[in-house]
Structures are given as C-alpha cells and as structure tokens.
N, CA, C and O atoms as CSV, one atom per row, in Angstrom:
chain,resi,resn,atom,element,x,y,z
A,1,UNK,N,N,-107.132,30.546,1.331
A,1,UNK,CA,C,-106.048,31.421,1.721
A,1,UNK,C,C,-104.780,31.018,0.984
A,1,UNK,O,O,-104.409,29.845,0.956
A,2,UNK,N,N,-104.137,31.982,0.402
A,2,UNK,CA,C,-102.941,31.707,-0.393
A,2,UNK,C,C,-101.708,31.635,0.508
A,2,UNK,O,O,-101.529,32.432,1.429
A,3,UNK,N,N,-100.876,30.656,0.204
A,3,UNK,CA,C,-99.646,30.468,0.974
A,3,UNK,C,C,-98.647,31.560,0.591
A,3,UNK,O,O,-98.466,31.855,-0.591
A,4,UNK,N,N,-98.004,32.155,1.588
A,4,UNK,CA,C,-97.005,33.178,1.292
A,4,UNK,C,C,-95.731,32.529,0.791
A,4,UNK,O,O,-95.361,31.437,1.222
A,5,UNK,N,N,-95.073,33.208,-0.114
A,5,UNK,CA,C,-93.846,32.675,-0.699
A,5,UNK,C,C,-92.674,33.066,0.193
A,5,UNK,O,O,-92.428,34.244,0.455
A,6,UNK,N,N,-91.970,32.056,0.642
A,6,UNK,CA,C,-90.834,32.283,1.533
A,6,UNK,C,C,-89.614,32.721,0.746
A,6,UNK,O,O,-88.938,33.676,1.129
A,7,UNK,N,N,-89.330,32.042,-0.336
A,7,UNK,CA,C,-88.122,32.291,-1.113
A,7,UNK,C,C,-88.476,32.191,-2.584
A,7,UNK,O,O,-89.184,31.273,-2.999
A,8,UNK,N,N,-87.992,33.122,-3.359
A,8,UNK,CA,C,-88.298,33.079,-4.786
A,8,UNK,C,C,-87.074,32.812,-5.640
A,8,UNK,O,O,-87.202,32.526,-6.831
A,9,UNK,N,N,-85.902,32.900,-5.057
A,9,UNK,CA,C,-84.691,32.656,-5.834
A,9,UNK,C,C,-84.403,31.172,-5.939
A,9,UNK,O,O,-84.690,30.397,-5.027
A,10,UNK,N,N,-83.831,30.794,-7.066
A,10,UNK,CA,C,-83.456,29.395,-7.278
A,10,UNK,C,C,-82.122,29.106,-6.611
A,10,UNK,O,O,-81.404,30.019,-6.203
A,11,UNK,N,N,-81.806,27.835,-6.508
A,11,UNK,CA,C,-80.500,27.446,-5.976
A,11,UNK,C,C,-79.390,27.948,-6.885
A,11,UNK,O,O,-79.594,28.175,-8.078
A,12,UNK,N,N,-78.226,28.114,-6.305
A,12,UNK,CA,C,-77.064,28.528,-7.100
A,12,UNK,C,C,-76.728,27.454,-8.132
A,12,UNK,O,O,-76.991,26.273,-7.904
A,13,UNK,N,N,-76.158,27.848,-9.247
A,13,UNK,CA,C,-75.703,26.842,-10.208
A,13,UNK,C,C,-74.606,25.973,-9.581
A,13,UNK,O,O,-73.884,26.410,-8.685
A,14,UNK,N,N,-74.503,24.769,-10.058
A,14,UNK,CA,C,-73.550,23.803,-9.512
A,14,UNK,C,C,-72.116,24.314,-9.643
A,14,UNK,O,O,-71.289,24.060,-8.767
A,15,UNK,N,N,-71.817,25.022,-10.712
A,15,UNK,CA,C,-70.461,25.537,-10.922
A,15,UNK,C,C,-70.060,26.505,-9.810
A,15,UNK,O,O,-68.949,26.422,-9.287
A,16,UNK,N,N,-70.952,27.417,-9.450
A,16,UNK,CA,C,-70.662,28.374,-8.380
A,16,UNK,C,C,-70.556,27.654,-7.041
A,16,UNK,O,O,-69.699,27.984,-6.221
A,17,UNK,N,N,-71.415,26.685,-6.821
A,17,UNK,CA,C,-71.375,25.898,-5.587
A,17,UNK,C,C,-70.036,25.170,-5.464
A,17,UNK,O,O,-69.437,25.165,-4.389
A,18,UNK,N,N,-69.563,24.559,-6.544
A,18,UNK,CA,C,-68.271,23.861,-6.519
A,18,UNK,C,C,-67.124,24.833,-6.264
A,18,UNK,O,O,-66.183,24.504,-5.542
A,19,UNK,N,N,-67.194,26.030,-6.851
A,19,UNK,CA,C,-66.154,27.037,-6.604
A,19,UNK,C,C,-66.132,27.452,-5.135
A,19,UNK,O,O,-65.060,27.668,-4.569
A,20,UNK,N,N,-67.292,27.563,-4.520
A,20,UNK,CA,C,-67.343,27.896,-3.095
A,20,UNK,C,C,-66.754,26.782,-2.242
A,20,UNK,O,O,-66.058,27.052,-1.264
A,21,UNK,N,N,-67.024,25.548,-2.601
A,21,UNK,CA,C,-66.456,24.409,-1.870
A,21,UNK,C,C,-64.936,24.396,-2.018
A,21,UNK,O,O,-64.220,24.171,-1.043
A,22,UNK,N,N,-64.442,24.637,-3.234
A,22,UNK,CA,C,-62.990,24.664,-3.466
A,22,UNK,C,C,-62.356,25.821,-2.694
A,22,UNK,O,O,-61.299,25.653,-2.084
A,23,UNK,N,N,-62.988,26.980,-2.717
A,23,UNK,CA,C,-62.459,28.139,-1.999
A,23,UNK,C,C,-62.402,27.875,-0.497
A,23,UNK,O,O,-61.393,28.175,0.141
A,24,UNK,N,N,-63.454,27.328,0.068
A,24,UNK,CA,C,-63.449,27.062,1.507
A,24,UNK,C,C,-62.456,25.965,1.855
A,24,UNK,O,O,-61.871,25.998,2.938
A,25,UNK,N,N,-62.247,24.995,0.974
A,25,UNK,CA,C,-61.258,23.949,1.214
A,25,UNK,C,C,-59.840,24.519,1.218
A,25,UNK,O,O,-59.018,24.142,2.053
A,26,UNK,N,N,-59.560,25.419,0.292
A,26,UNK,CA,C,-58.228,26.037,0.223
A,26,UNK,C,C,-57.973,26.898,1.459
A,26,UNK,O,O,-56.886,26.846,2.036
A,27,UNK,N,N,-58.958,27.681,1.864
A,27,UNK,CA,C,-58.803,28.516,3.064
A,27,UNK,C,C,-58.594,27.641,4.294
A,27,UNK,O,O,-57.751,27.950,5.136
A,28,UNK,N,N,-59.350,26.557,4.406
A,28,UNK,CA,C,-59.196,25.641,5.538
A,28,UNK,C,C,-57.813,25.016,5.556
A,28,UNK,O,O,-57.196,24.905,6.615
A,29,UNK,N,N,-57.323,24.609,4.396
A,29,UNK,CA,C,-55.987,24.019,4.312
A,29,UNK,C,C,-54.907,25.023,4.696
A,29,UNK,O,O,-53.956,24.674,5.394
A,30,UNK,N,N,-55.045,26.264,4.246
A,30,UNK,CA,C,-54.077,27.302,4.604
A,30,UNK,C,C,-54.082,27.575,6.109
A,30,UNK,O,O,-53.021,27.742,6.710
A,31,UNK,N,N,-55.253,27.621,6.713
A,31,UNK,CA,C,-55.333,27.807,8.161
A,31,UNK,C,C,-54.690,26.638,8.906
A,31,UNK,O,O,-54.010,26.836,9.913
A,32,UNK,N,N,-54.904,25.441,8.415
A,32,UNK,CA,C,-54.310,24.258,9.031
A,32,UNK,C,C,-52.793,24.283,8.923
A,32,UNK,O,O,-52.095,24.007,9.898
A,33,UNK,N,N,-52.281,24.612,7.745
A,33,UNK,CA,C,-50.829,24.681,7.535
A,33,UNK,C,C,-50.219,25.784,8.396
A,33,UNK,O,O,-49.143,25.595,8.964
A,34,UNK,N,N,-50.884,26.923,8.501
A,34,UNK,CA,C,-50.390,28.024,9.320
A,34,UNK,C,C,-50.315,27.620,10.791
A,34,UNK,O,O,-49.301,27.857,11.449
A,35,UNK,N,N,-51.376,27.016,11.306
A,35,UNK,CA,C,-51.394,26.585,12.708
A,35,UNK,C,C,-50.344,25.518,12.968
A,35,UNK,O,O,-49.642,25.564,13.978
A,36,UNK,N,N,-50.239,24.573,12.073
A,36,UNK,CA,C,-49.240,23.515,12.211
A,36,UNK,C,C,-47.831,24.093,12.114
A,36,UNK,O,O,-46.934,23.663,12.840
A,37,UNK,N,N,-47.631,25.054,11.232
A,37,UNK,CA,C,-46.317,25.687,11.082
A,37,UNK,C,C,-45.872,26.410,12.340
A,37,UNK,O,O,-44.703,26.331,12.719
A,38,UNK,N,N,-46.789,27.116,12.992
A,38,UNK,CA,C,-46.455,27.784,14.253
A,38,UNK,C,C,-46.005,26.759,15.283
A,38,UNK,O,O,-45.017,26.973,15.987
A,39,UNK,N,N,-46.724,25.648,15.373
A,39,UNK,CA,C,-46.359,24.604,16.328
A,39,UNK,C,C,-45.017,23.967,16.015
A,39,UNK,O,O,-44.215,23.733,16.919
A,40,UNK,N,N,-44.768,23.689,14.763
A,40,UNK,CA,C,-43.504,23.044,14.369
A,40,UNK,C,C,-42.313,23.948,14.683
A,40,UNK,O,O,-41.335,23.516,15.293
A,41,UNK,N,N,-42.411,25.194,14.263
A,41,UNK,CA,C,-41.303,26.129,14.503
A,41,UNK,C,C,-41.103,26.360,16.001
A,41,UNK,O,O,-39.968,26.408,16.476
A,42,UNK,N,N,-42.185,26.500,16.734
A,42,UNK,CA,C,-42.077,26.713,18.175
A,42,UNK,C,C,-41.451,25.537,18.898
A,42,UNK,O,O,-40.573,25.722,19.740
A,43,UNK,N,N,-41.892,24.330,18.580
A,43,UNK,CA,C,-41.301,23.145,19.213
A,43,UNK,C,C,-39.836,22.989,18.825
A,43,UNK,O,O,-39.021,22.557,19.641
A,44,UNK,N,N,-39.499,23.335,17.601
A,44,UNK,CA,C,-38.112,23.209,17.147
A,44,UNK,C,C,-37.192,24.144,17.932
A,44,UNK,O,O,-36.126,23.735,18.392
A,45,UNK,N,N,-37.614,25.404,18.081
A,45,UNK,CA,C,-36.711,26.396,18.666
A,45,UNK,C,C,-36.866,26.568,20.176
A,45,UNK,O,O,-35.881,26.867,20.852
A,46,UNK,N,N,-38.058,26.391,20.724
A,46,UNK,CA,C,-38.233,26.561,22.165
A,46,UNK,C,C,-37.993,25.281,22.952
A,46,UNK,O,O,-37.590,25.334,24.114
A,47,UNK,N,N,-38.234,24.146,22.336
A,47,UNK,CA,C,-38.099,22.863,23.042
A,47,UNK,C,C,-36.902,22.048,22.569
A,47,UNK,O,O,-36.627,20.980,23.117
A,48,UNK,N,N,-36.194,22.534,21.566
A,48,UNK,CA,C,-35.019,21.851,21.006
A,48,UNK,C,C,-35.344,20.447,20.480
A,48,UNK,O,O,-34.552,19.520,20.654
A,49,UNK,N,N,-36.500,20.292,19.841
A,49,UNK,CA,C,-36.882,19.017,19.240
A,49,UNK,C,C,-36.333,18.944,17.822
A,49,UNK,O,O,-36.036,19.971,17.212
A,50,UNK,N,N,-36.202,17.741,17.305
A,50,UNK,CA,C,-35.877,17.584,15.889
A,50,UNK,C,C,-37.112,17.993,15.073
A,50,UNK,O,O,-38.207,18.141,15.614
A,51,UNK,N,N,-36.913,18.172,13.769
A,51,UNK,CA,C,-38.046,18.595,12.931
A,51,UNK,C,C,-39.174,17.565,12.939
A,51,UNK,O,O,-40.350,17.929,12.935
A,52,UNK,N,N,-38.818,16.286,12.949
A,52,UNK,CA,C,-39.873,15.261,12.939
A,52,UNK,C,C,-40.606,15.205,14.277
A,52,UNK,O,O,-41.823,15.027,14.310
A,53,UNK,N,N,-39.864,15.356,15.389
A,53,UNK,CA,C,-40.530,15.391,16.692
A,53,UNK,C,C,-41.396,16.638,16.835
A,53,UNK,O,O,-42.474,16.593,17.427
A,54,UNK,N,N,-40.915,17.748,16.288
A,54,UNK,CA,C,-41.701,18.985,16.327
A,54,UNK,C,C,-42.986,18.830,15.519
A,54,UNK,O,O,-44.049,19.275,15.950
A,55,UNK,N,N,-42.892,18.204,14.356
A,55,UNK,CA,C,-44.086,17.944,13.541
A,55,UNK,C,C,-45.059,17.027,14.271
A,55,UNK,O,O,-46.264,17.279,14.288
A,56,UNK,N,N,-44.536,15.971,14.870
A,56,UNK,CA,C,-45.395,15.031,15.595
A,56,UNK,C,C,-46.103,15.718,16.757
A,56,UNK,O,O,-47.314,15.569,16.918
A,57,UNK,N,N,-45.366,16.464,17.562
A,57,UNK,CA,C,-45.977,17.132,18.709
A,57,UNK,C,C,-46.971,18.201,18.279
A,57,UNK,O,O,-48.042,18.318,18.874
A,58,UNK,N,N,-46.639,18.976,17.266
A,58,UNK,CA,C,-47.564,20.005,16.785
A,58,UNK,C,C,-48.836,19.367,16.223
A,58,UNK,O,O,-49.932,19.888,16.429
A,59,UNK,N,N,-48.699,18.269,15.530
A,59,UNK,CA,C,-49.863,17.570,14.987
A,59,UNK,C,C,-50.742,17.020,16.099
A,59,UNK,O,O,-51.968,17.114,16.036
A,60,UNK,N,N,-50.116,16.450,17.110
A,60,UNK,CA,C,-50.883,15.885,18.219
A,60,UNK,C,C,-51.580,16.977,19.027
A,60,UNK,O,O,-52.709,16.786,19.479
A,61,UNK,N,N,-50.919,18.113,19.209
A,61,UNK,CA,C,-51.551,19.233,19.916
A,61,UNK,C,C,-52.715,19.772,19.095
A,61,UNK,O,O,-53.784,20.048,19.639
A,62,UNK,N,N,-52.513,19.922,17.804
A,62,UNK,CA,C,-53.555,20.488,16.945
A,62,UNK,C,C,-54.796,19.609,16.903
A,62,UNK,O,O,-55.909,20.118,16.772
A,63,UNK,N,N,-54.622,18.302,17.013
A,63,UNK,CA,C,-55.779,17.410,17.016
A,63,UNK,C,C,-56.367,17.212,18.404
A,63,UNK,O,O,-57.379,16.528,18.561
A,64,UNK,N,N,-55.735,17.810,19.413
A,64,UNK,CA,C,-56.276,17.731,20.764
A,64,UNK,C,C,-55.842,16.513,21.545
A,64,UNK,O,O,-56.407,16.240,22.605
A,65,UNK,N,N,-54.868,15.777,21.068
A,65,UNK,CA,C,-54.457,14.548,21.741
A,65,UNK,C,C,-53.364,14.778,22.780
A,65,UNK,O,O,-53.180,13.940,23.663
A,66,UNK,N,N,-52.641,15.878,22.700
A,66,UNK,CA,C,-51.609,16.177,23.675
A,66,UNK,C,C,-50.225,15.903,23.146
A,66,UNK,O,O,-50.057,15.221,22.135
A,67,UNK,N,N,-49.218,16.444,23.843
A,67,UNK,CA,C,-47.842,16.277,23.387
A,67,UNK,C,C,-47.346,14.847,23.564
A,67,UNK,O,O,-47.843,14.103,24.410
A,68,UNK,N,N,-46.363,14.478,22.755
A,68,UNK,CA,C,-45.804,13.125,22.785
A,68,UNK,C,C,-44.515,13.109,23.600
A,68,UNK,O,O,-44.336,12.260,24.474
A,69,UNK,N,N,-43.618,14.050,23.311
A,69,UNK,CA,C,-42.315,14.083,23.966
A,69,UNK,C,C,-42.365,14.954,25.220
A,69,UNK,O,O,-43.178,15.874,25.317
A,70,UNK,N,N,-41.483,14.653,26.181
A,70,UNK,CA,C,-41.366,15.483,27.370
A,70,UNK,C,C,-40.638,16.780,27.022
A,70,UNK,O,O,-39.699,16.788,26.226
A,71,UNK,N,N,-41.085,17.862,27.628
A,71,UNK,CA,C,-40.485,19.168,27.386
A,71,UNK,C,C,-39.620,19.501,28.599
A,71,UNK,O,O,-40.099,19.481,29.733
A,72,UNK,N,N,-38.347,19.806,28.357
A,72,UNK,CA,C,-37.421,20.021,29.464
A,72,UNK,C,C,-37.160,21.491,29.771
A,72,UNK,O,O,-36.763,21.807,30.893
A,73,UNK,N,N,-37.367,22.400,28.825
A,73,UNK,CA,C,-37.074,23.810,29.061
A,73,UNK,C,C,-38.315,24.548,29.559
A,73,UNK,O,O,-39.442,24.206,29.200
A,74,UNK,N,N,-38.092,25.561,30.388
A,74,UNK,CA,C,-39.213,26.353,30.919
A,74,UNK,C,C,-39.918,27.134,29.819
A,74,UNK,O,O,-41.146,27.206,29.787
A,75,UNK,N,N,-39.137,27.714,28.924
A,75,UNK,CA,C,-39.728,28.477,27.828
A,75,UNK,C,C,-40.512,27.543,26.892
A,75,UNK,O,O,-41.522,27.942,26.312
A,76,UNK,N,N,-40.041,26.317,26.753
A,76,UNK,CA,C,-40.757,25.338,25.950
A,76,UNK,C,C,-42.092,24.960,26.563
A,76,UNK,O,O,-43.078,24.769,25.851
A,77,UNK,N,N,-42.124,24.851,27.875
A,77,UNK,CA,C,-43.380,24.531,28.571
A,77,UNK,C,C,-44.385,25.674,28.442
A,77,UNK,O,O,-45.581,25.442,28.265
A,78,UNK,N,N,-43.895,26.899,28.531
A,78,UNK,CA,C,-44.780,28.058,28.350
A,78,UNK,C,C,-45.314,28.087,26.923
A,78,UNK,O,O,-46.498,28.341,26.703
A,79,UNK,N,N,-44.431,27.824,25.945
A,79,UNK,CA,C,-44.874,27.792,24.548
A,79,UNK,C,C,-45.915,26.699,24.331
A,79,UNK,O,O,-46.930,26.927,23.674
A,80,UNK,N,N,-45.664,25.511,24.884
A,80,UNK,CA,C,-46.607,24.402,24.704
A,80,UNK,C,C,-47.963,24.724,25.324
A,80,UNK,O,O,-49.004,24.377,24.766
A,81,UNK,N,N,-47.946,25.383,26.471
A,81,UNK,CA,C,-49.210,25.785,27.098
A,81,UNK,C,C,-49.952,26.786,26.231
A,81,UNK,O,O,-51.161,26.671,26.029
A,82,UNK,N,N,-49.220,27.770,25.721
A,82,UNK,CA,C,-49.817,28.762,24.829
A,82,UNK,C,C,-50.354,28.104,23.565
A,82,UNK,O,O,-51.450,28.424,23.106
A,83,UNK,N,N,-49.577,27.186,23.009
A,83,UNK,CA,C,-49.970,26.513,21.779
A,83,UNK,C,C,-51.227,25.673,21.982
A,83,UNK,O,O,-52.107,25.636,21.122
A,84,UNK,N,N,-51.300,25.002,23.124
A,84,UNK,CA,C,-52.499,24.190,23.410
A,84,UNK,C,C,-53.760,25.035,23.402
A,84,UNK,O,O,-54.772,24.650,22.817
A,85,UNK,N,N,-53.696,26.168,24.043
A,85,UNK,CA,C,-54.886,27.016,24.138
A,85,UNK,C,C,-55.217,27.699,22.818
A,85,UNK,O,O,-56.387,27.918,22.503
A,86,UNK,N,N,-54.201,28.029,22.059
A,86,UNK,CA,C,-54.436,28.785,20.824
A,86,UNK,C,C,-54.707,27.909,19.603
A,86,UNK,O,O,-55.382,28.353,18.674
A,87,UNK,N,N,-54.205,26.692,19.584
A,87,UNK,CA,C,-54.387,25.899,18.373
A,87,UNK,C,C,-55.465,24.839,18.480
A,87,UNK,O,O,-55.956,24.367,17.455
A,88,UNK,N,N,-55.839,24.460,19.657
A,88,UNK,CA,C,-56.865,23.424,19.755
A,88,UNK,C,C,-58.242,24.021,19.517
A,88,UNK,O,O,-59.029,23.463,18.752
A,89,UNK,N,N,-58.542,25.119,20.143
A,89,UNK,CA,C,-59.887,25.677,20.067
A,89,UNK,C,C,-60.069,26.594,18.867
A,89,UNK,O,O,-60.915,26.329,18.012
A,90,UNK,N,N,-59.301,27.651,18.791
A,90,UNK,CA,C,-59.547,28.664,17.762
A,90,UNK,C,C,-59.356,28.161,16.339
A,90,UNK,O,O,-60.300,28.226,15.552
A,91,UNK,N,N,-58.174,27.661,15.968
A,91,UNK,CA,C,-58.035,27.223,14.583
A,91,UNK,C,C,-58.912,26.024,14.235
A,91,UNK,O,O,-59.460,25.963,13.134
A,92,UNK,N,N,-59.054,25.074,15.149
A,92,UNK,CA,C,-59.854,23.896,14.826
A,92,UNK,C,C,-61.294,24.284,14.538
A,92,UNK,O,O,-61.868,23.846,13.541
A,93,UNK,N,N,-61.880,25.098,15.399
A,93,UNK,CA,C,-63.260,25.518,15.176
A,93,UNK,C,C,-63.388,26.406,13.938
A,93,UNK,O,O,-64.375,26.326,13.208
A,94,UNK,N,N,-62.386,27.250,13.710
A,94,UNK,CA,C,-62.420,28.113,12.529
A,94,UNK,C,C,-62.308,27.291,11.250
A,94,UNK,O,O,-63.055,27.510,10.296
A,95,UNK,N,N,-61.373,26.348,11.233
A,95,UNK,CA,C,-61.204,25.493,10.055
A,95,UNK,C,C,-62.477,24.689,9.800
A,95,UNK,O,O,-62.915,24.564,8.657
A,96,UNK,N,N,-63.065,24.150,10.855
A,96,UNK,CA,C,-64.304,23.388,10.732
A,96,UNK,C,C,-65.421,24.263,10.162
A,96,UNK,O,O,-66.151,23.841,9.264
A,97,UNK,N,N,-65.548,25.475,10.685
A,97,UNK,CA,C,-66.612,26.367,10.218
A,97,UNK,C,C,-66.402,26.806,8.780
A,97,UNK,O,O,-67.352,26.843,7.999
A,98,UNK,N,N,-65.166,27.140,8.419
A,98,UNK,CA,C,-64.885,27.591,7.054
A,98,UNK,C,C,-65.104,26.462,6.052
A,98,UNK,O,O,-65.635,26.689,4.965
A,99,UNK,N,N,-64.700,25.260,6.411
A,99,UNK,CA,C,-64.829,24.142,5.487
A,99,UNK,C,C,-66.282,23.728,5.287
A,99,UNK,O,O,-66.696,23.463,4.159
A,100,UNK,N,N,-67.057,23.668,6.360
A,100,UNK,CA,C,-68.414,23.147,6.252
A,100,UNK,C,C,-69.491,24.204,6.028
A,100,UNK,O,O,-70.640,23.846,5.772
A,101,UNK,N,N,-69.162,25.486,6.115
A,101,UNK,CA,C,-70.200,26.508,5.954
A,101,UNK,C,C,-70.878,26.489,4.592
A,101,UNK,O,O,-72.103,26.597,4.547
A,102,UNK,N,N,-70.153,26.359,3.464
A,102,UNK,CA,C,-70.885,26.331,2.188
A,102,UNK,C,C,-71.792,25.117,2.071
A,102,UNK,O,O,-72.887,25.200,1.514
A,103,UNK,N,N,-71.339,24.007,2.591
A,103,UNK,CA,C,-72.149,22.796,2.514
A,103,UNK,C,C,-73.414,22.972,3.347
A,103,UNK,O,O,-74.518,22.687,2.885
A,104,UNK,N,N,-73.241,23.439,4.567
A,104,UNK,CA,C,-74.389,23.602,5.457
A,104,UNK,C,C,-75.341,24.666,4.941
A,104,UNK,O,O,-76.553,24.452,4.899
A,105,UNK,N,N,-74.801,25.804,4.550
A,105,UNK,CA,C,-75.666,26.897,4.125
A,105,UNK,C,C,-76.424,26.577,2.851
A,105,UNK,O,O,-77.627,26.826,2.765
A,106,UNK,N,N,-75.743,26.035,1.874
A,106,UNK,CA,C,-76.394,25.779,0.596
A,106,UNK,C,C,-77.370,24.616,0.692
A,106,UNK,O,O,-78.535,24.743,0.313
A,107,UNK,N,N,-76.906,23.508,1.188
A,107,UNK,CA,C,-77.736,22.311,1.158
A,107,UNK,C,C,-78.874,22.385,2.160
A,107,UNK,O,O,-80.027,22.139,1.803
A,108,UNK,N,N,-78.577,22.712,3.382
A,108,UNK,CA,C,-79.600,22.611,4.422
A,108,UNK,C,C,-80.471,23.852,4.531
A,108,UNK,O,O,-81.695,23.758,4.443
A,109,UNK,N,N,-79.866,24.991,4.717
A,109,UNK,CA,C,-80.675,26.181,4.964
A,109,UNK,C,C,-81.360,26.697,3.704
A,109,UNK,O,O,-82.554,26.994,3.728
A,110,UNK,N,N,-80.633,26.805,2.626
A,110,UNK,CA,C,-81.183,27.410,1.423
A,110,UNK,C,C,-82.183,26.493,0.728
A,110,UNK,O,O,-83.237,26.944,0.280
A,111,UNK,N,N,-81.860,25.228,0.641
A,111,UNK,CA,C,-82.730,24.299,-0.067
A,111,UNK,C,C,-84.070,24.144,0.645
A,111,UNK,O,O,-85.102,24.041,-0.020
A,112,UNK,N,N,-84.084,24.123,1.959
A,112,UNK,CA,C,-85.329,23.915,2.692
A,112,UNK,C,C,-86.221,25.146,2.706
A,112,UNK,O,O,-87.379,25.065,3.116
A,113,UNK,N,N,-85.697,26.284,2.265
A,113,UNK,CA,C,-86.509,27.483,2.201
A,113,UNK,C,C,-87.034,27.775,0.798
A,113,UNK,O,O,-87.704,28.786,0.588
A,114,UNK,N,N,-86.741,26.912,-0.148
A,114,UNK,CA,C,-87.288,27.104,-1.489
A,114,UNK,C,C,-88.792,26.790,-1.490
A,114,UNK,O,O,-89.282,25.996,-0.687
A,115,UNK,N,N,-89.483,27.420,-2.391
A,115,UNK,CA,C,-90.910,27.147,-2.505
A,115,UNK,C,C,-91.163,25.769,-3.055
A,115,UNK,O,O,-90.436,25.292,-3.927
A,116,UNK,N,N,-92.174,25.143,-2.556
A,116,UNK,CA,C,-92.607,23.861,-3.061
A,116,UNK,C,C,-93.963,24.083,-3.711
A,116,UNK,O,O,-94.902,24.534,-3.055
A,117,UNK,N,N,-94.068,23.772,-4.987
A,117,UNK,CA,C,-95.334,23.974,-5.682
A,117,UNK,C,C,-96.342,22.940,-5.196
A,117,UNK,O,O,-96.088,21.736,-5.203
A,118,UNK,N,N,-97.478,23.444,-4.781
A,118,UNK,CA,C,-98.553,22.546,-4.338
A,118,UNK,C,C,-99.559,22.381,-5.465
A,118,UNK,O,O,-99.726,23.271,-6.298
A,119,UNK,N,N,-100.216,21.250,-5.482
A,119,UNK,CA,C,-101.212,20.964,-6.537
A,119,UNK,C,C,-102.495,21.673,-6.264
A,119,UNK,O,O,-103.444,21.553,-7.038
C-alpha cells in the first residue's frame, strides 16, 4: 500500500522566512510602543505624574506587575483601571502572537508536514 503524500511543497526560502521574522518583529515593536505610549500619556495627564514616573508606571502595567506610584485623582484611578484591562491582556497576547507566529508556523507546523522519503 502506497503512503499518501501529505505535503508536496518545499519549505520557504530562508530569505522569505527572514523577511517574515523582520516584519513580525517590526509590527510587534510598533504595537508595544503604541500601548506604552497610551499609558505614558494617560499617566502624565490624568494622574499628574512626571514623564519618568509615567513611563515607569506604564511599563509596569504593561508587563503585568502593577502600578508603582499611588494615584490620587479619581479620573487617574479610572484611567489606570482601564489601562490595566486593556494593556495587559489584549496587546500582550497580540504582540506575543504576532512575534512568534512565523516561527511557530514555519518551523513546527510546516516542517513536520513535509514528506519524508522512505527507503
């Protein structure tokens, strides 16, 4: 009985693979900068933090560690709550998926479905 061929296409050339990795890295970096920028500007204007404190708090929120400085204004507390929910889950998971998808798809899924010549 002859084995059915699962996949007949070869792997992508290394040049195209590297371009996909670079593209996903750039998109991930832009998403990270955008999310961090929203946090920095929000902490600066809603919580009256200095730029460095706003950067620190936005970075800590984005990584899921929590705010560093106490927030004294009500609008700042609402912003921080909104920021926690919007930047910890959605951008982090999106950035993770965009960055690692070419690696996962090409190396693991595509390579394991290539035909293996049997003797």
